[in-house]
C-alpha positions in Angstrom: 0.0 0.0 0.0 1.0 3.6 -0.4 1.1 5.8 2.7 1.7 9.5 3.1 2.9 10.7 6.5 2.5 14.5 7.1 5.0 15.6 9.7 8.5 14.2 10.3 8.7 14.9 14.0 9.1 12.1 16.6 5.7 10.4 15.8 5.7 10.9 12.1 9.3 9.8 11.4 9.1 6.7 13.6 5.6 5.7 12.3 6.5 6.3 8.7 9.7 4.4 8.9 8.1 1.4 10.6 5.3 1.3 8.0 8.0 1.1 5.4 9.5 -1.7 7.3 6.1 -3.5 7.1 6.6 -3.3 3.3 4.5 -0.3 2.4 5.6 2.6 0.2 5.9 5.6 2.5 6.4 9.2 1.6 7.1 11.5 4.6 6.2 15.2 4.1 7.4 18.2 6.0 7.4 22.0 5.3 10.9 22.3 6.9 13.1 22.1 3.9 16.3 21.9 6.0 15.0 18.9 7.9 13.9 17.1 4.7 17.4 17.8 3.2 19.0 16.3 6.3 16.8 13.2 6.2 17.6 12.7 2.6 21.3 12.7 3.6 20.6 10.1 6.3 20.9 12.6 9.2 18.2 11.9 11.8 17.0 15.0 13.7 16.1 13.1 16.8 17.9 10.5 18.9 16.0 7.2 19.0 17.8 3.9 19.3 17.8 2.0 16.1 16.0 4.6 14.0 18.9 5.7 12.0 19.6 2.2 10.8 16.0 1.5 10.0 15.6 4.7 8.0 18.7 4.0 6.0 17.7 0.4 5.1 14.2 1.5 4.0 15.4 4.4 2.0 17.9 2.1 0.3 15.1 -0.3 -0.5 13.1 2.5 -2.1 10.1 2.1 0.3 10.8 5.3 2.2 11.3 8.8 0.9 11.1 12.4 2.0 9.7 15.5 0.4 8.4 19.0 1.0 5.8 18.7 -1.7 2.4 17.4 -0.6 0.8 16.7 -4.1 3.3 14.0 -5.2 3.1 12.4 -1.8 -0.7 12.1 -1.9 -0.7 10.7 -5.5 -2.3 7.2 -5.3 -2.0 7.2 -1.5 -4.3 4.7 0.3 -4.0 6.5 3.6 -2.8 10.0 4.6 -1.6 10.2 8.2 -1.5 13.5 10.0 1.4 13.4 12.5 2.1 17.1 13.2 2.7 18.7 16.6 -0.1 19.5 19.0 1.7 21.5 21.7 -0.1 23.0 24.7 -1.8 26.2 23.8 -0.6 29.2 25.7 -3.0 30.5 28.3 -5.3 27.6 28.7 -3.3 24.4 28.3 -5.5 23.0 25.5 -3.9 21.2 22.6 -3.0 23.7 19.8 -4.6 22.2 16.7 -3.3 24.8 14.3 -1.0 22.4 12.4 -3.6 19.7 12.3 -6.2 21.8 10.6 -3.7 23.4 8.3 -2.7 19.9 7.2 -6.3 18.9 6.7 -6.9 22.0 4.5 -3.9 21.2 2.3 -5.0 17.6 2.0 -8.5 18.8 0.9 -7.0 21.0 -1.7 -4.8 18.3 -3.2 -6.4 14.9 -2.8 -8.1 13.6 -6.0 -9.1 10.1 -5.1 -10.5 8.1 -2.2 -8.2 7.8 0.8 -8.5 7.4 4.5 -7.2 10.5 6.4 -5.8 9.4 9.7 -5.0 11.5 12.7 -1.9 10.0 14.3 -1.3 13.2 16.3 -2.7 13.3 19.8 -5.9 15.4 19.5 -8.9 16.2 21.8 -12.2 14.5 21.5 -14.1 15.7 18.4 -11.1 16.7 16.4 -11.8 14.0 13.8 -15.4 15.4 13.4 -14.0 18.9 12.8 -11.4 17.6 10.3 -14.2 15.8 8.3 -16.4 18.9 8.4 -13.5 21.1 7.3 -12.7 18.9 4.3 -16.3 18.4 3.2 -16.7 22.2 3.3 -13.8 22.7 1.0 -14.4 19.7 -1.2 -18.0 18.6 -1.4 -17.1 16.2 -4.3 -14.2 14.4 -2.5 -14.7 10.8 -1.5 -12.8 10.1 1.8 -13.0 8.9 5.4 -11.4 10.2 8.5 -10.1 7.8 11.1 -8.3 8.1 14.4 -5.2 6.0 15.1 -3.4 7.3 18.2 0.2 6.4 18.9 1.4 4.8 22.1 5.2 5.1 21.6 7.7 5.5 24.5 10.7 7.6 23.6 13.7 5.4 23.8 11.7 2.3 22.9 9.6 3.6 20.0 10.5 1.1 17.3 9.8 -1.9 19.5 6.6 -0.3 20.7 5.5 0.2 17.1 6.6 -3.2 15.8 5.4 -5.1 18.8 2.6 -3.0 20.4 0.4 -4.0 23.3 -2.6 -3.0 21.1 -3.7 -0.9 18.2 -6.6 1.5 18.5 -8.5 2.5 15.4 -11.5 4.9 15.5 -13.5 4.6 12.2 -17.1 3.9 11.5 -17.0 3.2 7.8 -16.1 -0.4 7.0 -14.1 0.7 3.9 -11.8 2.8 6.2 -11.5 -0.1 8.7 -10.4 -2.4 5.8 -7.7 0.0 4.8 -6.4 0.1 8.3 -6.4 -3.7 8.5 -4.3 -3.8 5.4 -1.8 -1.2 6.7 -1.4 -3.1 10.0 -1.6 -6.6 8.4 1.8 -7.8 9.8 0.5 -7.1 13.3 -2.8 -8.8 12.6 -0.9 -11.9 11.6 1.0 -11.7 14.9 -2.4 -11.6 16.7 -1.8 -8.2 18.1 -5.0 -7.0 19.8 -6.8 -4.4 17.7 -9.5 -2.2 19.2 -11.9 -0.9 16.5 -14.2 1.8 17.8 -15.6 5.2 16.9 -13.4 8.2 16.4 -14.3 10.0 19.6 -13.7 7.0 21.8 -10.3 6.4 20.1 -9.3 10.0 20.6 -10.2 9.9 24.3 -8.5 6.5 24.8 -5.1 8.1 24.1 -5.6 10.8 26.7 -7.0 8.4 29.2 -4.0 6.1 28.8 -1.5 8.8 29.4 -3.4 10.4 32.3 -3.6 7.0 34.0 0.2 6.3 33.6 0.9 9.9 34.9 -1.3 9.1 37.9 0.7 5.9 38.6 3.9 7.8 38.6 2.6 10.6 40.8 1.1 8.1 43.2 4.3 6.2 43.8 6.2 9.6 44.2 3.8 10.6 46.9 4.2 7.1 48.5 8.0 7.8 48.3 7.6 10.9 50.4 5.6 8.9 53.0 8.2 6.2 53.0 11.0 8.7 53.8 9.0 10.1 56.6 8.0 6.7 58.0 11.3 5.0 57.5 10.0 2.6 54.9 11.4 1.6 51.4 9.4 2.7 48.4 11.0 0.1 46.1 9.7 -2.7 48.3 6.3 -1.0 48.4 6.3 -0.7 44.6 7.2 -4.4 44.3 4.6 -5.4 46.9 1.8 -3.7 45.1 3.1 -4.1 41.5 3.0 -7.9 41.8 -0.8 -7.6 42.1 -2.1 -8.3 38.6 -4.7 -5.6 39.0 -2.1 -3.0 39.5 1.0 -4.0 37.5 4.6 -3.1 38.2 5.2 -0.7 35.3 5.3 3.1 36.0 5.9 2.5 39.7 9.4 3.9 39.9 9.8 6.8 42.3 11.7 9.8 41.0 11.7 13.6 40.3 8.4 13.7 38.5 7.3 13.0 34.9 8.2 15.1 31.9 8.5 14.6 28.2 6.4 15.4 25.1 3.3 13.5 26.2 2.3 13.4 29.8 2.5 17.1 30.7 0.6 18.4 27.7 -1.9 15.5 27.5 -2.9 15.7 31.1 -3.5 19.4 30.7 -5.4 19.0 27.5 -7.6 16.3 29.1 -8.4 18.8 31.9 -9.5 21.4 29.4 -11.6 18.8 27.5 -13.3 17.8 30.7 -14.1 21.4 31.6 -15.6 22.0 28.2 -17.9 19.0 28.8 -18.6 20.2 32.4 -17.3 16.8 33.7 -14.4 17.5 36.2 -11.6 15.0 36.4 -10.3 15.9 39.8 -7.9 13.0 40.0 -6.0 14.2 36.9 -6.1 17.8 38.2 -4.5 16.6 41.4 -1.9 14.7 39.4 -0.9 17.8 37.4 -0.5 19.9 40.5 1.4 17.2 42.4 3.8 16.7 39.6 4.6 20.4 39.3 5.2 20.6 43.1 7.4 17.4 42.9 10.0 19.0 40.7 10.3 22.0 43.0 10.5 19.7 46.0 13.4 17.8 44.4 15.5 21.0 44.3 14.8 21.4 48.0 15.8 17.8 48.7 19.2 18.4 47.0 19.8 21.6 48.9 18.9 19.8 52.2 21.4 17.1 51.4 24.1 19.8 51.2 23.2 20.8 54.7 20.5 23.4 53.8 22.6 25.7 51.7 24.4 25.5 48.3 25.8 29.0 48.0 29.2 28.6 46.3 28.8 24.8 46.0 29.9 23.1 42.8 27.2 20.5 42.0 27.7 17.8 39.4 24.6 16.7 37.6 24.4 13.4 35.6 21.6 13.4 33.1 19.3 16.3 32.1 16.8 14.7 29.6 13.4 13.7 31.0 14.3 10.0 30.6 17.2 7.9 29.1 17.6 7.0 25.5 16.3 10.2 24.2 17.5 13.8 23.6 14.1 15.2 24.5 14.2 18.1 27.0 10.5 18.9 26.9 9.2 19.4 30.4 12.2 17.6 31.8 12.5 17.9 35.6 16.0 19.4 35.1 14.4 22.5 33.7 13.0 23.2 37.1 15.6 21.7 39.4 18.8 23.1 37.9 17.6 26.8 37.8 16.4 26.4 41.4 19.9 25.3 42.4 21.5 28.2 40.6 19.1 30.6 42.2 20.1 29.2 45.6 23.7 30.1 44.7 25.1 26.8 43.3 27.4 26.4 40.4 26.0 23.6 38.2 28.2 21.4 36.0 26.3 18.8 34.0 26.7 15.9 31.5 24.1 14.1 29.4 25.0 11.5 26.8 22.5 12.9 24.2 20.7 15.9 25.5 23.3 18.6 26.0 22.9 20.3 22.7 19.2 21.0 23.3 19.6 21.5 27.0 22.2 24.2 26.5 19.5 26.3 24.7 17.2 26.0 27.7 19.5 26.1 30.8 21.5 29.3 31.0 24.7 29.3 33.1 25.1 25.5 33.3 28.6 24.3 32.5 28.8 21.3 30.2 31.4 18.6 30.2 32.4 15.6 28.0 31.8 12.7 30.3 30.5 11.8 33.7 33.8 11.8 35.5 34.9 15.2 34.2 31.6 16.5 35.5 32.5 15.3 39.0 36.1 16.7 39.1 36.3 19.0 42.1 32.5 19.0 42.7 31.1 19.1 46.2 28.5 16.4 45.4 26.8 14.6 42.6 23.2 14.4 41.6 21.9 11.6 39.4 18.9 13.1 37.5 18.4 10.7 34.5 19.1 7.0 34.7 21.2 6.5 31.6 22.8 3.0 31.6 26.3 4.5 31.7 25.6 6.0 35.1 24.5 2.6 36.6 28.0 1.2 37.0 30.2 4.1 37.9 33.6 3.4 39.4 32.7 4.5 42.9 36.2 4.7 44.1 37.0 7.0 41.3 33.9 9.1 41.9 34.9 9.4 45.6 38.4 10.6 44.6 37.0 13.2 42.2 34.5 14.8 44.7 35.6 17.1 47.4 32.9 15.5 49.6 31.6 11.9 49.1 28.0 13.0 48.6 25.5 11.5 46.1 21.9 12.4 45.7 20.4 9.7 43.5 16.9 10.8 42.3 16.5 7.6 40.3 17.4 5.0 42.9 19.9 3.2 40.6 22.2 2.4 43.5 21.5 0.8 46.9 22.1 2.4 50.3 24.2 -0.6 51.4 26.6 -0.5 48.5 27.0 3.3 48.9 27.6 2.9 52.6 30.3 0.3 51.9 31.9 2.7 49.3 32.0 5.4 52.0 29.4 7.8 50.6 26.7 10.0 52.2 23.9 8.8 50.0 20.4 10.2 49.5 17.8 8.6 47.3 14.0 8.7 46.8 11.6 7.0 49.2 14.4 5.2 51.1 16.3 6.0 54.3 19.4 8.2 53.7 22.8 6.8 54.3 24.9 9.4 56.3 28.6 9.2 57.1 
């Protein structure tokens, strides 16, 4: 089949590449000529493990191509996916659908045959209806269907998530549209991947509900971590104890500095706005958003407390600034709140991240950047682990201790254990576990 993918951001590029890997002919379209030029040269604008290799192999096979021209991309296309950004709108937190509707208008002006127009972007309930109405207004003669097919990709594991998903959700009422989607996802049907066919509005809401629920799990375990610290309990054991319950599940029960990234912050806020529009409050999600915002600020206070209550003149080494490992994404990363708070308190911040420093340098003024973890810790008064990159999981603790002026570690991802840090001679502070003091 022939697929057109509008947008070469995270979702569009990963989805288009994986559809090509399924054997479809995919043309990815973007207005950013510089980005398209880079993609044609094999330069990937985002960091996602395995993506560069997969793009190269499908370009070489002739199944994947990139263009700035919409008309050639839509020629003979069976499905046109809209995968443009839907950032939070300034002022009210609702999803900004400017790019989505602009794409729909351009599709209406160019499409000359039946195709399924699919929203891959995360959009509020009713967006598919608005897209259909918009296109029908511009092209009363056009034969088409609009479907919803939300993505459930985790940054850092997106290719595996696409190729081996927990489920596929498709919102489409017309049987012709459902058949096109079955053919597009045929390899996953053959693997007996669960497919949920429903209406558009249900599909759109499913995406928001999923992300809000996962954000709730993260926020819940973070609040339990605070209680564990106060009560002298261990949040990791609590998480294991409840996570082994099949009704709860162990995923997303890792205490830390709060959630960030491209999805959870904007999607929870957009869901709140949708609920308000329908006069149906979602107080749990509202509490989650507020608690997560407070969480990031509290982590800065935790770090300062570990330094004895003051960090004026202190040199603080920070390992990891992206919101999670295996990505260069800095959107709503906890570091964007924590590092400026430390600087405002008088600290000198020196940081290292394996992939995110180029983007982070644009967002974090006054932070000094180094070439590796050990260089970051040279002469520092303590080290903070903020992102759990694998290379930080097996640090040479003797070397770390020799580099620091004080053997102090604040581990906001709990990648070490209090016992091993005590044996290594560190004062060690983690999340939801008793601190180990010298």
